[in-house]
C-alpha positions as CSV (number, residue, x, y, z in Angstrom):
1,M,125.9,80.8,78.5
2,F,123.0,79.0,77.3
3,P,119.8,80.5,75.6
4,G,117.4,80.6,77.7
5,S,119.5,81.0,80.6
6,G,119.2,77.4,82.1
7,K,116.0,76.5,80.5
8,R,114.9,75.7,77.3
9,R,118.1,73.3,76.2
10,A,116.9,70.0,75.2
11,R,116.7,71.4,71.6
12,Y,120.2,72.0,71.8
13,V,121.7,69.5,74.1
14,L,119.6,65.9,72.8
15,P,120.9,66.8,68.9
16,G,124.5,67.8,70.4
17,L,124.6,64.8,71.8
18,Y,123.5,62.6,69.2
19,V,126.2,64.1,66.4
20,A,128.7,62.9,68.6
21,F,127.6,59.4,69.1
22,A,126.7,59.6,65.2
23,V,130.4,60.7,64.2
24,Y,132.0,58.1,67.2
25,A,129.6,55.9,64.8
26,W,131.1,56.6,61.5
27,I,134.2,56.8,62.9
28,D,134.0,53.0,64.0
29,F,132.7,52.1,60.6
30,T,135.8,53.3,58.9
31,H,138.2,51.5,61.4
32,T,136.5,48.2,60.8
33,N,136.2,45.7,58.7
34,P,134.2,45.8,55.0
35,D,131.7,43.1,55.3
36,G,128.2,42.5,56.0
37,L,127.8,43.2,59.9
38,A,129.9,46.8,59.6
39,N,127.2,48.8,58.4
40,L,124.8,48.0,60.4
41,G,125.5,50.1,63.2
42,L,125.1,52.5,60.5
43,F,121.6,51.8,59.8
44,L,120.8,51.7,63.7
45,V,122.4,54.7,64.7
46,T,120.4,56.6,62.0
47,L,117.1,53.8,62.6
48,P,114.4,56.7,61.7
49,V,115.7,57.0,58.0
50,T,117.0,53.4,57.9
51,L,112.8,52.6,58.2
52,I,111.5,54.2,55.6
53,D,114.8,52.9,53.6
54,L,113.3,49.9,54.3
55,A,109.6,50.7,54.0
56,L,110.7,52.2,50.1
57,S,111.9,49.2,49.6
58,A,109.8,46.6,49.8
59,T,107.1,49.2,48.2
60,L,109.9,49.3,45.4
61,N,110.9,45.7,45.4
62,R,114.4,47.4,45.7
63,P,117.4,46.1,47.9
64,S,118.0,50.0,48.7
65,V,116.2,53.1,48.0
66,L,118.0,55.7,49.8
67,M,121.7,54.0,49.8
68,P,123.6,55.1,46.2
69,H,126.2,52.5,44.5
70,G,129.0,53.5,42.4
71,H,130.8,55.3,44.5
72,G,133.1,52.5,46.5
73,Y,132.1,51.2,49.8
74,I,132.9,54.1,52.0
75,G,131.8,56.9,49.1
76,D,128.3,55.2,49.0
77,H,127.8,55.0,52.9
78,A,128.6,58.4,53.8
79,L,126.4,59.4,50.5
80,Y,123.6,57.7,52.9
81,Y,125.0,59.1,56.0
82,A,125.7,62.0,56.2
83,P,122.0,63.1,55.0
84,A,120.8,60.2,57.3
85,A,122.6,61.1,60.1
86,A,122.0,65.4,59.8
87,V,117.3,63.9,59.5
88,T,117.8,62.5,62.6
89,A,119.6,65.2,64.5
90,A,117.1,67.7,63.3
91,L,114.5,64.7,64.8
92,F,116.4,65.3,68.1
93,W,116.1,68.8,67.6
94,W,112.2,68.7,67.3
95,I,111.7,66.4,70.3
96,G,114.3,68.4,72.3
97,R,112.2,71.6,71.2
98,A,108.6,70.2,72.0
99,I,109.9,69.3,75.3
100,D,111.2,72.6,76.1
101,R,108.2,74.4,75.0
102,R,106.2,71.9,77.7
103,S,109.2,72.4,80.8
104,T,107.9,76.3,80.4
């Protein structure tokens, strides 16, 4: 049985659903053409990290602070996406934890 005997599961369900969607988005990204719009989906899936990247890029007048360069198209995006998806999943865990605390 899940922790909490049917209660307080949002902290597990929300990040779990997000990770499943993030894996789907990555698989879809790797099967599309490497054009300018292919990575748009990855940035939408990791929107909180994308917003931080946009703010840092505007502040430092650089194209993208968090996107590495020099590892190939897929490699660069993987080095951005894996940590960004982990941070976003942690955010969903935190939101789920807050929901669980409110429901008790």
